[in-house]
All heavy atoms as TSV, in Angstrom:
chain	resi	resn	atom	element	x	y	z
A	1	MET	N	N	-6.182	45.228	9.440
A	1	MET	CA	C	-4.975	45.749	8.867
A	1	MET	C	C	-3.923	44.647	8.867
A	1	MET	O	O	-3.633	44.072	9.896
A	1	MET	CB	C	-4.507	46.946	9.688
A	1	MET	CG	C	-3.317	47.580	9.078
A	1	MET	SD	S	-3.254	49.322	9.340
A	1	MET	CE	C	-2.354	49.617	10.731
A	2	ALA	N	N	-3.394	44.325	7.708
A	2	ALA	CA	C	-2.410	43.258	7.575
A	2	ALA	C	C	-1.019	43.781	7.908
A	2	ALA	O	O	-0.646	44.886	7.544
A	2	ALA	CB	C	-2.431	42.729	6.152
A	3	VAL	N	N	-0.291	42.941	8.615
A	3	VAL	CA	C	1.079	43.289	8.986
A	3	VAL	C	C	2.011	42.527	8.063
A	3	VAL	O	O	1.930	41.310	7.944
A	3	VAL	CB	C	1.364	42.919	10.457
A	3	VAL	CG1	C	2.795	43.226	10.815
A	3	VAL	CG2	C	0.397	43.629	11.383
A	4	GLN	N	N	2.873	43.237	7.396
A	4	GLN	CA	C	3.821	42.590	6.496
A	4	GLN	C	C	5.145	42.421	7.215
A	4	GLN	O	O	5.668	43.355	7.815
A	4	GLN	CB	C	4.033	43.437	5.245
A	4	GLN	CG	C	2.847	43.444	4.317
A	4	GLN	CD	C	3.164	44.208	3.041
A	4	GLN	OE1	O	4.141	44.945	2.984
A	4	GLN	NE2	N	2.345	44.021	2.033
A	5	VAL	N	N	5.671	41.193	7.141
A	5	VAL	CA	C	6.958	40.909	7.750
A	5	VAL	C	C	7.933	40.690	6.606
A	5	VAL	O	O	7.769	39.789	5.791
A	5	VAL	CB	C	6.889	39.648	8.641
A	5	VAL	CG1	C	8.245	39.336	9.236
A	5	VAL	CG2	C	5.848	39.848	9.730
A	6	LEU	N	N	8.922	41.510	6.527
A	6	LEU	CA	C	9.929	41.394	5.479
A	6	LEU	C	C	11.150	40.692	6.045
A	6	LEU	O	O	11.729	41.119	7.034
A	6	LEU	CB	C	10.316	42.774	4.946
A	6	LEU	CG	C	9.192	43.561	4.267
A	6	LEU	CD1	C	9.699	44.945	3.866
A	6	LEU	CD2	C	8.696	42.827	3.045
A	7	LEU	N	N	11.522	39.595	5.397
A	7	LEU	CA	C	12.687	38.834	5.821
A	7	LEU	C	C	13.816	39.082	4.835
A	7	LEU	O	O	13.574	39.281	3.642
A	7	LEU	CB	C	12.367	37.344	5.863
A	7	LEU	CG	C	11.306	36.910	6.875
A	7	LEU	CD1	C	10.998	35.445	6.675
A	7	LEU	CD2	C	11.761	37.171	8.291
A	8	PRO	N	N	15.020	39.025	5.306
A	8	PRO	CA	C	16.143	39.130	4.368
A	8	PRO	C	C	16.127	37.939	3.395
A	8	PRO	O	O	15.644	36.862	3.742
A	8	PRO	CB	C	17.383	39.058	5.261
A	8	PRO	CG	C	16.909	39.301	6.642
A	8	PRO	CD	C	15.465	38.963	6.677
A	9	PRO	N	N	16.611	38.138	2.192
A	9	PRO	CA	C	16.563	37.069	1.183
A	9	PRO	C	C	17.293	35.798	1.617
A	9	PRO	O	O	16.879	34.698	1.263
A	9	PRO	CB	C	17.238	37.672	-0.041
A	9	PRO	CG	C	17.292	39.128	0.183
A	9	PRO	CD	C	17.162	39.363	1.654
A	10	THR	N	N	18.333	35.917	2.411
A	10	THR	CA	C	19.079	34.723	2.825
A	10	THR	C	C	18.247	33.851	3.759
A	10	THR	O	O	18.319	32.630	3.700
A	10	THR	CB	C	20.397	35.124	3.530
A	10	THR	OG1	O	20.088	35.997	4.616
A	10	THR	CG2	C	21.336	35.808	2.577
A	11	VAL	N	N	17.427	34.475	4.587
A	11	VAL	CA	C	16.589	33.707	5.502
A	11	VAL	C	C	15.511	32.954	4.728
A	11	VAL	O	O	15.255	31.775	4.983
A	11	VAL	CB	C	15.960	34.630	6.576
A	11	VAL	CG1	C	14.954	33.864	7.411
A	11	VAL	CG2	C	17.024	35.259	7.443
A	12	SER	N	N	14.890	33.600	3.775
A	12	SER	CA	C	13.835	32.934	3.002
A	12	SER	C	C	14.418	31.796	2.156
A	12	SER	O	O	13.781	30.745	2.008
A	12	SER	CB	C	13.094	33.934	2.127
A	12	SER	OG	O	13.969	34.515	1.199
A	13	VAL	N	N	15.614	31.971	1.615
A	13	VAL	CA	C	16.266	30.909	0.854
A	13	VAL	C	C	16.602	29.749	1.779
A	13	VAL	O	O	16.393	28.573	1.442
A	13	VAL	CB	C	17.534	31.437	0.146
A	13	VAL	CG1	C	18.354	30.296	-0.420
A	13	VAL	CG2	C	17.160	32.416	-0.940
A	14	PHE	N	N	17.087	30.060	2.960
A	14	PHE	CA	C	17.434	29.028	3.944
A	14	PHE	C	C	16.194	28.235	4.360
A	14	PHE	O	O	16.205	27.002	4.404
A	14	PHE	CB	C	18.092	29.670	5.168
A	14	PHE	CG	C	18.411	28.700	6.261
A	14	PHE	CD1	C	19.466	27.816	6.130
A	14	PHE	CD2	C	17.644	28.663	7.419
A	14	PHE	CE1	C	19.753	26.914	7.133
A	14	PHE	CE2	C	17.921	27.772	8.422
A	14	PHE	CZ	C	18.985	26.883	8.287
A	15	VAL	N	N	15.114	28.931	4.632
A	15	VAL	CA	C	13.876	28.269	5.055
A	15	VAL	C	C	13.324	27.391	3.945
A	15	VAL	O	O	12.915	26.245	4.175
A	15	VAL	CB	C	12.832	29.317	5.511
A	15	VAL	CG1	C	11.473	28.681	5.702
A	15	VAL	CG2	C	13.288	30.005	6.784
A	16	SER	N	N	13.320	27.882	2.727
A	16	SER	CA	C	12.803	27.082	1.613
A	16	SER	C	C	13.683	25.859	1.357
A	16	SER	O	O	13.170	24.781	1.046
A	16	SER	CB	C	12.675	27.933	0.354
A	16	SER	OG	O	13.941	28.372	-0.067
A	17	THR	N	N	14.997	26.006	1.523
A	17	THR	CA	C	15.900	24.866	1.348
A	17	THR	C	C	15.659	23.818	2.420
A	17	THR	O	O	15.592	22.619	2.128
A	17	THR	CB	C	17.364	25.339	1.391
A	17	THR	OG1	O	17.565	26.333	0.394
A	17	THR	CG2	C	18.320	24.189	1.156
A	18	VAL	N	N	15.508	24.251	3.648
A	18	VAL	CA	C	15.272	23.312	4.746
A	18	VAL	C	C	13.943	22.590	4.553
A	18	VAL	O	O	13.856	21.373	4.732
A	18	VAL	CB	C	15.322	24.050	6.107
A	18	VAL	CG1	C	14.795	23.170	7.225
A	18	VAL	CG2	C	16.732	24.513	6.414
A	19	LEU	N	N	12.910	23.319	4.155
A	19	LEU	CA	C	11.615	22.686	3.917
A	19	LEU	C	C	11.682	21.688	2.765
A	19	LEU	O	O	11.073	20.615	2.832
A	19	LEU	CB	C	10.551	23.741	3.647
A	19	LEU	CG	C	10.094	24.551	4.863
A	19	LEU	CD1	C	9.100	25.618	4.433
A	19	LEU	CD2	C	9.484	23.640	5.904
A	20	SER	N	N	12.407	22.021	1.727
A	20	SER	CA	C	12.553	21.102	0.593
A	20	SER	C	C	13.288	19.831	1.017
A	20	SER	O	O	12.886	18.714	0.654
A	20	SER	CB	C	13.324	21.770	-0.543
A	20	SER	OG	O	12.628	22.868	-1.030
A	21	LEU	N	N	14.353	19.982	1.793
A	21	LEU	CA	C	15.107	18.819	2.249
A	21	LEU	C	C	14.271	17.947	3.191
A	21	LEU	O	O	14.331	16.718	3.122
A	21	LEU	CB	C	16.403	19.252	2.931
A	21	LEU	CG	C	17.481	19.824	1.997
A	21	LEU	CD1	C	18.670	20.309	2.806
A	21	LEU	CD2	C	17.920	18.784	0.992
A	22	LEU	N	N	13.501	18.567	4.058
A	22	LEU	CA	C	12.648	17.806	4.965
A	22	LEU	C	C	11.576	17.032	4.208
A	22	LEU	O	O	11.299	15.875	4.514
A	22	LEU	CB	C	12.007	18.725	5.998
A	22	LEU	CG	C	12.914	19.182	7.136
A	22	LEU	CD1	C	12.174	20.169	8.023
A	22	LEU	CD2	C	13.397	18.005	7.944
A	23	SER	N	N	10.968	17.664	3.222
A	23	SER	CA	C	9.944	16.968	2.449
A	23	SER	C	C	10.550	15.824	1.639
A	23	SER	O	O	9.951	14.754	1.520
A	23	SER	CB	C	9.200	17.942	1.543
A	23	SER	OG	O	10.077	18.511	0.606
A	24	LEU	N	N	11.749	16.017	1.106
A	24	LEU	CA	C	12.427	14.958	0.367
A	24	LEU	C	C	12.769	13.796	1.297
A	24	LEU	O	O	12.588	12.625	0.936
A	24	LEU	CB	C	13.691	15.508	-0.299
A	24	LEU	CG	C	14.469	14.544	-1.176
A	24	LEU	CD1	C	13.619	14.131	-2.362
A	24	LEU	CD2	C	15.758	15.193	-1.650
A	25	ALA	N	N	13.255	14.099	2.496
A	25	ALA	CA	C	13.583	13.057	3.465
A	25	ALA	C	C	12.337	12.283	3.886
A	25	ALA	O	O	12.362	11.055	4.012
A	25	ALA	CB	C	14.270	13.672	4.682
A	26	LEU	N	N	11.236	12.980	4.068
A	26	LEU	CA	C	9.983	12.330	4.445
A	26	LEU	C	C	9.485	11.413	3.324
A	26	LEU	O	O	9.044	10.287	3.585
A	26	LEU	CB	C	8.927	13.380	4.778
A	26	LEU	CG	C	7.580	12.853	5.222
A	26	LEU	CD1	C	7.708	12.103	6.534
A	26	LEU	CD2	C	6.601	13.996	5.355
A	27	LEU	N	N	9.576	11.866	2.108
A	27	LEU	CA	C	9.169	11.056	0.966
A	27	LEU	C	C	10.028	9.805	0.855
A	27	LEU	O	O	9.517	8.701	0.642
A	27	LEU	CB	C	9.264	11.883	-0.315
A	27	LEU	CG	C	8.819	11.204	-1.593
A	27	LEU	CD1	C	7.327	10.923	-1.539
A	27	LEU	CD2	C	9.143	12.076	-2.784
A	28	LEU	N	N	11.326	9.943	1.027
A	28	LEU	CA	C	12.236	8.804	0.970
A	28	LEU	C	C	11.942	7.822	2.090
A	28	LEU	O	O	11.922	6.608	1.883
A	28	LEU	CB	C	13.685	9.291	1.054
A	28	LEU	CG	C	14.769	8.226	0.957
A	28	LEU	CD1	C	14.709	7.562	-0.407
A	28	LEU	CD2	C	16.127	8.837	1.185
A	29	LEU	N	N	11.678	8.321	3.277
A	29	LEU	CA	C	11.356	7.468	4.415
A	29	LEU	C	C	10.074	6.677	4.163
A	29	LEU	O	O	10.005	5.474	4.445
A	29	LEU	CB	C	11.215	8.321	5.685
A	29	LEU	CG	C	10.902	7.568	6.963
A	29	LEU	CD1	C	12.085	6.712	7.372
A	29	LEU	CD2	C	10.556	8.547	8.061
A	30	LEU	N	N	9.068	7.316	3.618
A	30	LEU	CA	C	7.814	6.630	3.314
A	30	LEU	C	C	8.016	5.534	2.269
A	30	LEU	O	O	7.443	4.451	2.374
A	30	LEU	CB	C	6.763	7.623	2.855
A	30	LEU	CG	C	6.207	8.543	3.937
A	30	LEU	CD1	C	5.258	9.558	3.318
A	30	LEU	CD2	C	5.513	7.750	5.009
A	31	CYS	N	N	8.835	5.808	1.271
A	31	CYS	CA	C	9.100	4.797	0.241
A	31	CYS	C	C	9.817	3.585	0.832
A	31	CYS	O	O	9.498	2.439	0.510
A	31	CYS	CB	C	9.928	5.391	-0.893
A	31	CYS	SG	S	9.013	6.546	-1.918
A	32	VAL	N	N	10.780	3.818	1.697
A	32	VAL	CA	C	11.527	2.722	2.319
A	32	VAL	C	C	10.604	1.905	3.217
A	32	VAL	O	O	10.645	0.667	3.209
A	32	VAL	CB	C	12.730	3.275	3.113
A	32	VAL	CG1	C	13.342	2.209	3.999
A	32	VAL	CG2	C	13.767	3.836	2.172
A	33	ILE	N	N	9.746	2.562	3.965
A	33	ILE	CA	C	8.826	1.851	4.855
A	33	ILE	C	C	7.863	0.990	4.052
A	33	ILE	O	O	7.611	-0.166	4.397
A	33	ILE	CB	C	8.073	2.845	5.756
A	33	ILE	CG1	C	9.023	3.424	6.793
A	33	ILE	CG2	C	6.895	2.178	6.437
A	33	ILE	CD1	C	8.424	4.536	7.615
A	34	ARG	N	N	7.330	1.530	2.962
A	34	ARG	CA	C	6.403	0.751	2.135
A	34	ARG	C	C	7.091	-0.462	1.521
A	34	ARG	O	O	6.528	-1.550	1.464
A	34	ARG	CB	C	5.809	1.616	1.036
A	34	ARG	CG	C	4.774	2.593	1.550
A	34	ARG	CD	C	4.132	3.351	0.443
A	34	ARG	NE	N	3.381	2.433	-0.398
A	34	ARG	CZ	C	2.892	2.734	-1.583
A	34	ARG	NH1	N	3.079	3.939	-2.071
A	34	ARG	NH2	N	2.212	1.864	-2.279
A	35	LYS	N	N	8.332	-0.292	1.049
A	35	LYS	CA	C	9.061	-1.396	0.448
A	35	LYS	C	C	9.345	-2.473	1.493
A	35	LYS	O	O	9.181	-3.661	1.235
A	35	LYS	CB	C	10.366	-0.901	-0.162
A	35	LYS	CG	C	11.135	-1.982	-0.881
A	35	LYS	CD	C	12.383	-1.436	-1.519
A	35	LYS	CE	C	13.137	-2.543	-2.229
A	35	LYS	NZ	N	14.385	-2.053	-2.794
A	36	LYS	N	N	9.742	-2.054	2.675
A	36	LYS	CA	C	10.041	-3.008	3.733
A	36	LYS	C	C	8.786	-3.761	4.147
A	36	LYS	O	O	8.812	-4.967	4.381
A	36	LYS	CB	C	10.640	-2.285	4.928
A	36	LYS	CG	C	11.197	-3.194	5.966
A	36	LYS	CD	C	11.993	-2.428	6.988
A	36	LYS	CE	C	12.740	-3.399	7.869
A	36	LYS	NZ	N	13.681	-2.746	8.721
A	37	ARG	N	N	7.687	-3.068	4.212
A	37	ARG	CA	C	6.422	-3.683	4.576
A	37	ARG	C	C	6.013	-4.723	3.540
A	37	ARG	O	O	5.496	-5.786	3.867
A	37	ARG	CB	C	5.361	-2.596	4.641
A	37	ARG	CG	C	4.344	-2.795	5.676
A	37	ARG	CD	C	3.421	-1.623	5.640
A	37	ARG	NE	N	2.721	-1.508	6.886
A	37	ARG	CZ	C	1.790	-0.650	7.122
A	37	ARG	NH1	N	1.457	0.209	6.193
A	37	ARG	NH2	N	1.194	-0.610	8.268
A	38	ARG	N	N	6.239	-4.394	2.283
A	38	ARG	CA	C	5.876	-5.297	1.193
A	38	ARG	C	C	6.729	-6.567	1.238
A	38	ARG	O	O	6.244	-7.659	0.975
A	38	ARG	CB	C	6.076	-4.592	-0.143
A	38	ARG	CG	C	5.542	-5.338	-1.322
A	38	ARG	CD	C	5.762	-4.597	-2.625
A	38	ARG	NE	N	5.312	-3.219	-2.564
A	38	ARG	CZ	C	5.982	-2.196	-3.073
A	38	ARG	NH1	N	7.127	-2.395	-3.679
A	38	ARG	NH2	N	5.513	-0.979	-2.993
A	39	MET	N	N	8.015	-6.424	1.596
A	39	MET	CA	C	8.927	-7.556	1.579
A	39	MET	C	C	8.860	-8.393	2.853
A	39	MET	O	O	9.234	-9.550	2.846
A	39	MET	CB	C	10.372	-7.064	1.375
A	39	MET	CG	C	10.578	-6.343	0.058
A	39	MET	SD	S	10.155	-7.333	-1.376
A	39	MET	CE	C	11.483	-8.494	-1.347
A	40	GLU	N	N	8.413	-7.844	3.953
A	40	GLU	CA	C	8.425	-8.555	5.224
A	40	GLU	C	C	7.035	-8.679	5.816
A	40	GLU	O	O	6.803	-8.382	6.972
A	40	GLU	CB	C	9.351	-7.832	6.211
A	40	GLU	CG	C	10.786	-7.790	5.759
A	40	GLU	CD	C	11.676	-7.060	6.729
A	40	GLU	OE1	O	11.211	-6.693	7.818
A	40	GLU	OE2	O	12.844	-6.861	6.401
A	41	GLY	N	N	6.101	-9.146	5.015
A	41	GLY	CA	C	4.739	-9.312	5.499
A	41	GLY	C	C	4.587	-10.603	6.294
A	41	GLY	O	O	5.511	-11.401	6.412
A	42	THR	N	N	3.408	-10.815	6.814
A	42	THR	CA	C	3.138	-12.043	7.548
A	42	THR	C	C	2.291	-12.966	6.684
A	42	THR	O	O	1.458	-12.515	5.908
A	42	THR	CB	C	2.392	-11.755	8.868
A	42	THR	OG1	O	1.193	-11.044	8.561
A	42	THR	CG2	C	3.250	-10.932	9.796
A	43	TYR	N	N	2.507	-14.254	6.849
A	43	TYR	CA	C	1.780	-15.249	6.071
A	43	TYR	C	C	0.702	-15.844	6.956
A	43	TYR	O	O	0.984	-16.530	7.937
A	43	TYR	CB	C	2.744	-16.322	5.576
A	43	TYR	CG	C	2.068	-17.418	4.796
A	43	TYR	CD1	C	1.445	-17.136	3.596
A	43	TYR	CD2	C	2.062	-18.716	5.264
A	43	TYR	CE1	C	0.821	-18.131	2.868
A	43	TYR	CE2	C	1.451	-19.720	4.546
A	43	TYR	CZ	C	0.827	-19.419	3.351
A	43	TYR	OH	O	0.211	-20.406	2.644
A	44	ARG	N	N	-0.548	-15.562	6.626
A	44	ARG	CA	C	-1.672	-16.076	7.399
A	44	ARG	C	C	-2.697	-16.677	6.446
A	44	ARG	O	O	-3.656	-16.019	6.057
A	44	ARG	CB	C	-2.304	-14.964	8.227
A	44	ARG	CG	C	-1.356	-14.414	9.283
A	44	ARG	CD	C	-2.006	-13.312	10.042
A	44	ARG	NE	N	-2.232	-12.191	9.128
A	44	ARG	CZ	C	-2.903	-11.103	9.423
A	44	ARG	NH1	N	-3.441	-10.976	10.589
A	44	ARG	NH2	N	-3.044	-10.133	8.559
A	45	PRO	N	N	-2.513	-17.934	6.061
A	45	PRO	CA	C	-3.455	-18.529	5.109
A	45	PRO	C	C	-4.857	-18.671	5.676
A	45	PRO	O	O	-5.835	-18.597	4.939
A	45	PRO	CB	C	-2.843	-19.889	4.785
A	45	PRO	CG	C	-1.907	-20.174	5.890
A	45	PRO	CD	C	-1.451	-18.858	6.421
A	46	SER	N	N	-5.000	-18.880	6.985
A	46	SER	CA	C	-6.344	-19.038	7.551
A	46	SER	C	C	-7.133	-17.741	7.415
A	46	SER	O	O	-8.345	-17.758	7.169
A	46	SER	CB	C	-6.261	-19.452	9.010
A	46	SER	OG	O	-5.604	-18.458	9.771
A	47	ALA	N	N	-6.464	-16.603	7.559
A	47	ALA	CA	C	-7.156	-15.323	7.403
A	47	ALA	C	C	-7.619	-15.142	5.954
A	47	ALA	O	O	-8.712	-14.635	5.703
A	47	ALA	CB	C	-6.239	-14.182	7.812
A	48	GLU	N	N	-6.803	-15.569	5.008
A	48	GLU	CA	C	-7.194	-15.469	3.598
A	48	GLU	C	C	-8.383	-16.380	3.296
A	48	GLU	O	O	-9.290	-16.013	2.560
A	48	GLU	CB	C	-6.020	-15.828	2.686
A	48	GLU	CG	C	-4.910	-14.800	2.686
A	48	GLU	CD	C	-5.370	-13.475	2.127
A	48	GLU	OE1	O	-6.134	-13.457	1.143
A	48	GLU	OE2	O	-4.961	-12.445	2.681
A	49	GLU	N	N	-8.390	-17.583	3.872
A	49	GLU	CA	C	-9.512	-18.496	3.641
A	49	GLU	C	C	-10.797	-17.933	4.229
A	49	GLU	O	O	-11.857	-18.020	3.617
A	49	GLU	CB	C	-9.207	-19.856	4.263
A	49	GLU	CG	C	-8.136	-20.615	3.522
A	49	GLU	CD	C	-7.750	-21.905	4.230
A	49	GLU	OE1	O	-8.353	-22.220	5.275
A	49	GLU	OE2	O	-6.847	-22.581	3.737
A	50	LYS	N	N	-10.701	-17.349	5.409
A	50	LYS	CA	C	-11.887	-16.759	6.026
A	50	LYS	C	C	-12.409	-15.595	5.191
A	50	LYS	O	O	-13.608	-15.404	5.043
A	50	LYS	CB	C	-11.566	-16.278	7.440
A	50	LYS	CG	C	-11.403	-17.400	8.428
A	50	LYS	CD	C	-11.053	-16.861	9.791
A	50	LYS	CE	C	-10.753	-17.983	10.762
A	50	LYS	NZ	N	-10.324	-17.480	12.070
A	51	LYS	N	N	-11.482	-14.822	4.633
A	51	LYS	CA	C	-11.876	-13.691	3.804
A	51	LYS	C	C	-12.603	-14.167	2.550
A	51	LYS	O	O	-13.597	-13.595	2.135
A	51	LYS	CB	C	-10.633	-12.890	3.420
A	51	LYS	CG	C	-10.933	-11.525	2.845
A	51	LYS	CD	C	-9.693	-10.793	2.366
A	51	LYS	CE	C	-8.636	-10.672	3.412
A	51	LYS	NZ	N	-7.443	-9.964	2.946
A	52	GLN	N	N	-12.116	-15.256	1.954
A	52	GLN	CA	C	-12.741	-15.780	0.744
A	52	GLN	C	C	-14.099	-16.387	1.042
A	52	GLN	O	O	-15.047	-16.210	0.286
A	52	GLN	CB	C	-11.844	-16.829	0.096
A	52	GLN	CG	C	-10.622	-16.239	-0.558
A	52	GLN	CD	C	-9.701	-17.305	-1.130
A	52	GLN	OE1	O	-9.939	-18.489	-0.963
A	52	GLN	NE2	N	-8.644	-16.877	-1.779
A	53	THR	N	N	-14.229	-17.123	2.142
A	53	THR	CA	C	-15.520	-17.728	2.461
A	53	THR	C	C	-16.522	-16.673	2.897
A	53	THR	O	O	-17.707	-16.800	2.636
A	53	THR	CB	C	-15.382	-18.794	3.573
A	53	THR	OG1	O	-14.798	-18.186	4.716
A	53	THR	CG2	C	-14.538	-19.949	3.107
A	54	GLY	N	N	-16.060	-15.613	3.527
A	54	GLY	CA	C	-16.967	-14.537	3.911
A	54	GLY	C	C	-17.509	-13.802	2.705
A	54	GLY	O	O	-18.652	-13.377	2.673
A	55	ALA	N	N	-16.713	-13.681	1.665
A	55	ALA	CA	C	-17.152	-12.993	0.456
A	55	ALA	C	C	-18.130	-13.849	-0.338
A	55	ALA	O	O	-19.004	-13.340	-1.032
A	55	ALA	CB	C	-15.948	-12.635	-0.410
A	56	ALA	N	N	-18.009	-15.175	-0.219
A	56	ALA	CA	C	-18.881	-16.062	-0.977
A	56	ALA	C	C	-20.306	-16.025	-0.435
A	56	ALA	O	O	-21.257	-16.266	-1.164
A	56	ALA	CB	C	-18.334	-17.485	-0.941
A	57	GLY	N	N	-20.441	-15.742	0.838
A	57	GLY	CA	C	-21.776	-15.657	1.422
A	57	GLY	C	C	-22.329	-17.021	1.749
A	57	GLY	O	O	-21.625	-17.901	2.221
A	58	SER	N	N	-23.616	-17.224	1.476
A	58	SER	CA	C	-24.269	-18.480	1.838
A	58	SER	C	C	-24.330	-19.459	0.670
A	58	SER	O	O	-25.173	-20.346	0.649
A	58	SER	CB	C	-25.686	-18.183	2.340
A	58	SER	OG	O	-26.427	-17.578	1.300
A	59	GLU	N	N	-23.497	-19.277	-0.294
A	59	GLU	CA	C	-23.477	-20.206	-1.419
A	59	GLU	C	C	-22.973	-21.563	-0.945
A	59	GLU	O	O	-22.181	-21.662	-0.035
A	59	GLU	CB	C	-22.556	-19.692	-2.530
A	59	GLU	CG	C	-22.996	-18.380	-3.134
A	59	GLU	CD	C	-21.989	-17.883	-4.153
A	59	GLU	OE1	O	-21.060	-18.633	-4.488
A	59	GLU	OE2	O	-22.141	-16.751	-4.596
A	60	LYS	N	N	-23.450	-22.622	-1.621
A	60	LYS	CA	C	-22.975	-23.943	-1.232
A	60	LYS	C	C	-21.542	-24.113	-1.727
A	60	LYS	O	O	-21.184	-23.650	-2.813
A	60	LYS	CB	C	-23.888	-25.024	-1.805
A	60	LYS	CG	C	-23.944	-25.060	-3.314
A	60	LYS	CD	C	-24.851	-26.154	-3.789
A	60	LYS	CE	C	-24.826	-26.181	-5.316
A	60	LYS	NZ	N	-25.628	-27.238	-5.853
A	61	PRO	N	N	-20.725	-24.784	-0.932
A	61	PRO	CA	C	-19.344	-24.984	-1.363
A	61	PRO	C	C	-19.297	-25.944	-2.531
A	61	PRO	O	O	-19.848	-27.048	-2.466
A	61	PRO	CB	C	-18.653	-25.562	-0.128
A	61	PRO	CG	C	-19.744	-26.116	0.713
A	61	PRO	CD	C	-20.985	-25.336	0.379
A	62	GLY	N	N	-18.698	-25.536	-3.591
A	62	GLY	CA	C	-18.607	-26.370	-4.781
A	62	GLY	C	C	-17.167	-26.464	-5.232
A	62	GLY	O	O	-16.250	-25.992	-4.576
A	63	LEU	N	N	-16.979	-27.083	-6.351
A	63	LEU	CA	C	-15.632	-27.193	-6.887
A	63	LEU	C	C	-15.224	-25.853	-7.489
A	63	LEU	O	O	-16.011	-25.233	-8.202
A	63	LEU	CB	C	-15.583	-28.288	-7.960
A	63	LEU	CG	C	-15.872	-29.710	-7.470
A	63	LEU	CD1	C	-15.927	-30.665	-8.651
A	63	LEU	CD2	C	-14.816	-30.152	-6.491
A	64	PRO	N	N	-14.019	-25.442	-7.237
A	64	PRO	CA	C	-13.589	-24.159	-7.793
A	64	PRO	C	C	-13.400	-24.204	-9.310
A	64	PRO	O	O	-13.538	-23.212	-9.972
A	64	PRO	CB	C	-12.267	-23.881	-7.086
A	64	PRO	CG	C	-11.804	-25.190	-6.554
A	64	PRO	CD	C	-13.019	-26.039	-6.360
A	65	LEU	N	N	-13.098	-25.390	-9.854
A	65	LEU	CA	C	-12.903	-25.532	-11.299
A	65	LEU	C	C	-13.886	-26.569	-11.839
A	65	LEU	O	O	-14.230	-27.531	-11.153
A	65	LEU	CB	C	-11.479	-25.995	-11.601
A	65	LEU	CG	C	-10.361	-25.046	-11.184
A	65	LEU	CD1	C	-9.009	-25.695	-11.429
A	65	LEU	CD2	C	-10.458	-23.750	-11.957
A	66	PRO	N	N	-14.333	-26.414	-13.065
A	66	PRO	CA	C	-15.232	-27.426	-13.632
A	66	PRO	C	C	-14.485	-28.739	-13.846
A	66	PRO	O	O	-13.276	-28.761	-14.061
A	66	PRO	CB	C	-15.680	-26.811	-14.947
A	66	PRO	CG	C	-14.646	-25.805	-15.275
A	66	PRO	CD	C	-14.086	-25.328	-13.975
A	67	LEU	N	N	-15.229	-29.856	-13.794
A	67	LEU	CA	C	-14.605	-31.161	-13.996
A	67	LEU	C	C	-14.183	-31.307	-15.453
A	67	LEU	O	O	-14.858	-30.805	-16.367
A	67	LEU	CB	C	-15.600	-32.267	-13.629
A	67	LEU	CG	C	-15.959	-32.354	-12.151
A	67	LEU	CD1	C	-17.066	-33.387	-11.959
A	67	LEU	CD2	C	-14.755	-32.710	-11.324
A	68	PRO	N	N	-13.088	-32.021	-15.697
A	68	PRO	CA	C	-12.676	-32.238	-17.093
A	68	PRO	C	C	-13.631	-33.207	-17.778
A	68	PRO	O	O	-14.390	-33.937	-17.132
A	68	PRO	CB	C	-11.279	-32.845	-16.955
A	68	PRO	CG	C	-11.239	-33.451	-15.601
A	68	PRO	CD	C	-12.146	-32.620	-14.750
A	69	LYS	N	N	-13.584	-33.231	-19.108
A	69	LYS	CA	C	-14.441	-34.140	-19.867
A	69	LYS	C	C	-14.065	-35.576	-19.559
A	69	LYS	O	O	-12.888	-35.883	-19.327
A	69	LYS	CB	C	-14.302	-33.884	-21.365
A	69	LYS	CG	C	-14.839	-32.543	-21.787
A	69	LYS	CD	C	-14.728	-32.379	-23.284
A	69	LYS	CE	C	-15.275	-31.022	-23.698
A	69	LYS	NZ	N	-15.168	-30.842	-25.147
A	70	GLU	N	N	-15.062	-36.423	-19.589
A	70	GLU	CA	C	-14.818	-37.831	-19.282
A	70	GLU	C	C	-14.012	-38.463	-20.407
A	70	GLU	O	O	-14.293	-38.277	-21.589
A	70	GLU	CB	C	-16.173	-38.548	-19.160
A	70	GLU	CG	C	-16.042	-39.993	-18.748
A	70	GLU	CD	C	-17.389	-40.638	-18.606
A	70	GLU	OE1	O	-18.378	-39.928	-18.320
A	70	GLU	OE2	O	-17.459	-41.857	-18.791
A	71	GLU	N	N	-13.000	-39.243	-20.030
A	71	GLU	CA	C	-12.154	-39.886	-21.025
A	71	GLU	C	C	-12.857	-41.140	-21.532
A	71	GLU	O	O	-13.440	-41.885	-20.769
A	71	GLU	CB	C	-10.800	-40.253	-20.433
A	71	GLU	CG	C	-9.966	-39.044	-20.069
A	71	GLU	CD	C	-8.594	-39.442	-19.576
A	71	GLU	OE1	O	-8.138	-40.558	-19.874
A	71	GLU	OE2	O	-7.982	-38.616	-18.884
A	72	ARG	N	N	-12.776	-41.357	-22.836
A	72	ARG	CA	C	-13.410	-42.526	-23.437
A	72	ARG	C	C	-12.378	-43.297	-24.247
A	72	ARG	O	O	-11.407	-42.728	-24.747
A	72	ARG	CB	C	-14.558	-42.107	-24.348
A	72	ARG	CG	C	-15.675	-41.427	-23.608
A	72	ARG	CD	C	-16.804	-41.129	-24.545
A	72	ARG	NE	N	-17.950	-40.618	-23.814
A	72	ARG	CZ	C	-19.105	-40.436	-24.357
A	72	ARG	NH1	N	-19.298	-40.704	-25.642
A	72	ARG	NH2	N	-20.106	-39.993	-23.639
A	73	LEU	N	N	-12.674	-44.571	-24.399
A	73	LEU	CA	C	-11.806	-45.399	-25.239
A	73	LEU	C	C	-12.184	-45.199	-26.700
A	73	LEU	O	O	-13.341	-44.957	-27.030
A	73	LEU	CB	C	-11.971	-46.867	-24.878
A	73	LEU	CG	C	-11.516	-47.216	-23.449
A	73	LEU	CD1	C	-11.845	-48.691	-23.179
A	73	LEU	CD2	C	-10.038	-46.986	-23.287
A	74	ILE	N	N	-11.225	-45.324	-27.561
A	74	ILE	CA	C	-11.480	-45.146	-28.990
A	74	ILE	C	C	-12.035	-46.414	-29.572
A	74	ILE	O	O	-11.616	-47.488	-29.354
A	74	ILE	CB	C	-10.194	-44.721	-29.749
A	74	ILE	CG1	C	-9.721	-43.405	-29.196
A	74	ILE	CG2	C	-10.445	-44.650	-31.236
A	74	ILE	CD1	C	-8.426	-42.928	-29.793
């Protein structure tokens, strides 16, 4: 048997307003944290190099770009 709880309309409006404001504040806080994180990261080039060499696997280290054509005299 379900029990129905009837609240006065002012209470339900108050609760919905508070929940809406809390969710908006949480969303704003998350956006600010993400922006701050993006702007104040750490610079670790050695970690990036390790990540790139780990992805390459056992391939032999080669030149990242092909050599230019040999220059000749006219």
